[in-house]
C-alpha positions in Angstrom: 82.2 182.7 18.6 82.1 186.4 18.9 79.9 188.2 21.2 78.3 189.8 18.3 77.2 186.3 16.8 76.0 185.3 19.9 73.3 188.2 19.9 72.4 187.0 16.5 71.8 183.7 17.8 69.4 185.2 20.4 67.5 186.7 17.6 67.5 183.7 15.6 65.9 181.4 18.4 63.4 184.1 19.3 62.6 184.6 15.4 63.6 188.4 15.4 66.5 187.8 13.4 66.3 189.5 10.0 66.7 187.6 6.5 70.5 188.3 6.3 71.2 187.3 9.9 69.3 184.0 9.4 71.4 183.5 5.9 74.4 184.0 8.1 73.5 181.5 10.8 72.5 178.8 8.4 75.7 179.2 6.4 77.9 179.2 9.4 76.0 176.0 10.5 76.4 174.3 7.4 80.0 174.8 7.1 80.9 172.2 9.3 79.9 169.5 11.7 81.3 171.1 14.6 79.2 174.2 14.1 75.9 172.1 13.7 76.5 170.5 17.1 77.5 173.9 18.4 74.3 175.3 17.4 72.2 172.5 18.9 74.1 173.0 22.1 72.9 176.6 22.0 69.3 175.8 21.1 69.2 173.5 24.2 70.7 176.3 26.4 67.8 178.7 25.1 65.2 176.1 25.7 66.6 175.5 29.2 66.8 179.0 30.0 62.9 179.6 29.9 62.9 177.1 32.7 65.8 178.6 34.8 64.2 182.2 35.1 61.6 180.5 37.1 64.2 179.1 39.8 64.9 181.0 42.9 68.5 181.5 44.2 68.2 178.7 46.7 67.8 176.4 44.0 70.6 177.4 42.0 72.7 177.2 44.8 71.4 173.6 45.7 72.0 172.7 42.1 75.5 173.9 42.2 76.4 171.9 45.5 74.8 168.8 43.9 76.7 169.3 40.7 80.1 169.8 42.9 79.6 166.6 44.8 78.9 164.5 41.6 82.1 165.8 39.6 85.4 164.4 40.6 87.1 167.5 39.9 85.1 169.5 42.5 86.7 167.2 45.3 90.2 168.9 44.6 90.9 172.2 46.5 90.5 174.4 43.5 86.6 173.2 43.1 85.5 177.0 43.0 87.1 177.5 39.6 84.8 175.0 38.1 81.9 176.5 40.0 82.3 179.7 38.4 82.1 177.9 34.8 78.8 176.8 35.6 77.9 180.3 37.1 78.5 181.7 33.7 76.6 179.2 31.9 73.8 179.7 34.3 73.7 183.5 33.7 73.9 183.5 29.9 70.8 181.2 29.7 69.1 183.7 32.1 70.1 186.6 29.8 68.6 184.5 26.7 65.6 184.0 28.4 65.3 187.7 29.2 65.9 188.4 25.7 63.4 186.2 24.5 60.9 187.7 26.9 61.3 191.2 25.6 61.2 190.3 22.1 58.2 188.6 22.9 56.5 191.7 24.7 57.9 193.8 21.6 55.8 191.8 19.4 52.7 192.7 20.9 51.1 196.1 20.0 49.8 196.7 23.8 53.5 197.0 24.9 54.7 199.0 21.8 55.7 201.8 24.3 56.8 199.9 27.3 60.1 200.4 28.8 62.4 197.7 28.2 62.6 195.2 31.4 65.7 195.5 33.8 67.9 192.5 34.2 70.0 192.2 37.6 72.9 189.5 37.4 74.4 188.8 40.6 77.7 186.8 41.0 77.5 185.0 44.1 80.8 184.7 46.4 83.0 182.1 44.9 81.9 182.6 41.3 83.6 185.0 38.8 80.7 185.6 36.0 81.1 186.7 32.4 78.1 188.0 30.8 77.2 189.6 27.3 75.1 193.1 27.3 72.5 193.6 24.9 74.9 195.8 22.8 77.5 192.6 22.6 79.8 194.1 25.2 81.3 191.4 27.6 81.7 192.0 31.3 83.1 190.2 34.0 81.7 190.2 37.4 83.9 189.7 40.5 82.3 187.3 43.0 79.9 189.2 45.4 79.1 191.7 42.9 76.0 192.7 41.0 75.0 194.5 37.8 71.7 195.9 36.8 70.9 196.8 33.1 68.1 196.9 30.4 67.3 193.9 28.5 67.7 196.0 25.5 69.5 199.6 25.3 67.3 202.2 23.9 67.4 206.1 23.8 70.7 207.9 23.5 72.6 206.4 26.0 73.6 202.8 27.4 73.1 202.8 31.3 74.1 200.0 33.6 74.2 200.2 37.6 77.3 198.6 39.1 77.9 197.3 42.8 80.6 195.7 43.5 83.9 195.0 41.0 83.6 194.4 37.0 85.7 194.6 34.2 84.1 196.1 31.2 85.0 195.7 27.2 82.7 198.1 25.9 81.4 198.0 22.2 81.9 201.1 20.5 78.8 203.3 19.5 79.7 207.0 19.1 75.7 208.0 18.9 75.0 205.9 22.2 77.6 206.6 25.3 78.2 203.7 27.9 77.6 205.0 31.1 78.5 202.9 34.4 76.6 204.2 37.6 78.3 203.6 40.8 76.2 205.8 42.9 78.3 208.7 43.7 80.2 208.5 40.3 79.4 207.9 36.7 82.2 206.0 34.3 81.3 207.4 30.8 82.7 205.8 27.7 82.0 205.3 24.2 84.1 202.2 23.6 86.9 201.3 25.7 88.2 198.3 28.4 88.4 199.3 32.1 88.0 197.9 35.4 85.5 199.5 38.0 85.8 198.7 41.9 82.8 200.2 43.8 81.9 198.2 47.0 79.1 199.6 49.5 81.7 198.3 52.3 84.7 200.4 51.2 85.5 204.0 51.3 86.7 204.5 47.7 85.6 203.9 44.0 88.5 202.9 41.8 88.7 202.8 37.7 91.8 201.4 35.8 91.6 202.0 32.2 93.3 199.4 30.0 92.2 200.9 26.3 90.3 203.9 24.9 89.3 207.0 27.1 86.9 207.1 29.9 85.2 210.3 31.7 84.8 210.5 35.4 81.7 212.3 36.4 80.5 213.0 39.6 76.4 212.8 40.5 75.0 216.0 42.1 70.9 215.6 42.6 69.7 214.7 39.0 72.9 216.1 37.2 76.3 215.3 36.8 79.7 217.0 36.5 82.9 216.0 34.9 85.7 215.5 37.0 88.6 213.7 35.2 89.5 212.2 31.7 91.5 209.1 32.0 94.4 207.8 29.5 95.3 204.3 29.3 97.4 202.8 32.0 95.8 205.5 34.5 94.0 204.9 37.7 91.5 207.1 39.3 90.5 206.6 43.1 87.4 208.5 44.4 87.6 208.8 48.4 84.0 208.8 49.7 85.0 210.5 53.0 86.6 213.6 51.7 84.8 213.6 48.2 88.2 213.9 46.4 89.5 212.2 43.3 93.2 211.4 42.6 94.6 210.1 39.3 97.6 208.1 39.0 99.8 206.3 36.4 100.0 202.6 36.8 102.9 200.2 35.4 101.1 197.3 34.9 96.9 197.1 34.1 96.8 193.6 34.2 97.4 193.6 38.2 93.9 195.1 38.1 92.1 192.9 35.6 94.2 189.4 36.2 91.0 188.1 38.3 89.2 187.8 35.1 91.5 185.1 34.5 91.5 183.4 37.6 94.4 185.4 39.1 94.7 187.3 42.2 97.0 189.8 42.5 98.4 191.9 45.5 100.7 194.6 44.9 101.5 196.1 48.3 97.8 196.1 49.5 96.8 196.4 53.1 95.8 193.1 54.5 92.2 194.6 55.3 91.7 195.2 51.6 93.0 191.9 50.8 90.7 190.0 53.2 87.8 191.6 51.6 88.8 190.3 48.4 89.6 186.7 49.5 86.3 186.7 51.3 84.3 187.1 48.2 86.9 185.1 46.1 86.4 181.8 48.3 83.0 182.5 49.9 84.3 182.2 53.5 84.4 184.4 56.3 87.6 186.0 57.7 88.1 187.5 60.9 91.3 189.7 61.7 91.4 189.7 65.5 94.3 192.6 65.9 93.5 196.0 64.0 97.3 196.4 63.8 97.2 193.8 61.0 94.9 195.5 58.7 97.3 198.0 57.4 100.1 195.6 56.9 100.7 195.4 53.2 101.2 192.3 51.0 102.4 191.4 47.7 101.6 188.1 46.0 100.3 186.6 42.7 98.0 183.5 42.7 96.8 181.6 40.0 93.6 179.3 41.0 95.3 178.5 44.3 93.4 176.9 47.3 93.0 179.6 50.3 95.3 177.5 52.4 97.9 178.0 50.1 97.3 181.6 49.6 97.5 182.1 53.5 100.5 180.1 54.0 102.5 182.4 51.2 101.5 185.6 52.6 102.2 184.7 55.8 105.9 184.3 54.7 106.2 188.4 54.7 103.8 189.4 57.0 103.4 188.9 61.1 99.9 187.3 61.3 99.0 183.6 61.8 95.8 182.2 61.0 93.6 179.3 62.1 90.9 177.4 60.1 87.8 176.1 61.5 85.9 173.6 59.5 82.2 173.0 59.4 81.1 169.7 61.1 78.5 169.0 58.6 80.7 169.0 55.5 84.1 169.4 56.5 84.2 172.5 54.5 86.0 175.8 55.5 83.6 177.5 57.9 85.7 180.6 59.0 89.5 181.8 59.3 91.0 183.5 62.1 94.0 185.9 61.5 95.7 187.0 64.7 98.9 189.0 65.5 102.1 186.9 65.4 
């Protein structure tokens, strides 16, 4: 099912679909028994979403923990993979509920000129989350990241605000540019695929272009100035300390986007940066006891591996050793300490 059709389904459930869109949904539904079942599943998801928006983060975390205990697969070392899937479903239902609330408000004359409500999606540590923006653009959020955007894009630009890392597949709209705001920089596009890394605790902002073309802008007060235009297979890195932007060609952009498919790739990355990713990916605290280790460069590719396996393999090409401390309560990993070997 395409992202465009998912948006039509939202409008179908909220009563905002046009006659042509209603006809399209009905024809799709009647074309097969499987489509009928899928539509029923979406309808249940939409109905449940109205209750989910009332849940606090604590209730969501508790529900995920309870589910993890009930499902046999969670008892394996790769339980985090399944948690990510649940997170994606939860986020989808929250978005549907937000769109429903927005369309309901628009139906009232008293709210005719009201600005669109803002939605903030947080991918908790240990959870990679996929969402679909109001324009049909799919976005993947790296664990520990958050994205803020309007429930419906209006005006002449599509503005979103990112804190963390995300992979965007922007739906083309030449009359409404798409802008990712990361604080100091903007990434401006019409329609393209790219990865942005903008963590508050890191001293750089990185953009890797997969398809299309993007413009990197620097924010100065209430205005923006153009810095660089990226072509496919190029990587732009902005240093927060010296305020300079460097541009490099990359051999394989998939190394920067593989995380969207459950794969972590480290290609000569300093251990300090590797640890930051592992902490968010596995939702665990990792301490480096010797600063000499932080700049040691590591290489490796891991698909849905437990953290014990990742550390063991990385250890072969480095000079560190690690010790895992488990929680007394549930025997889950509490923290990991790295020391110089």
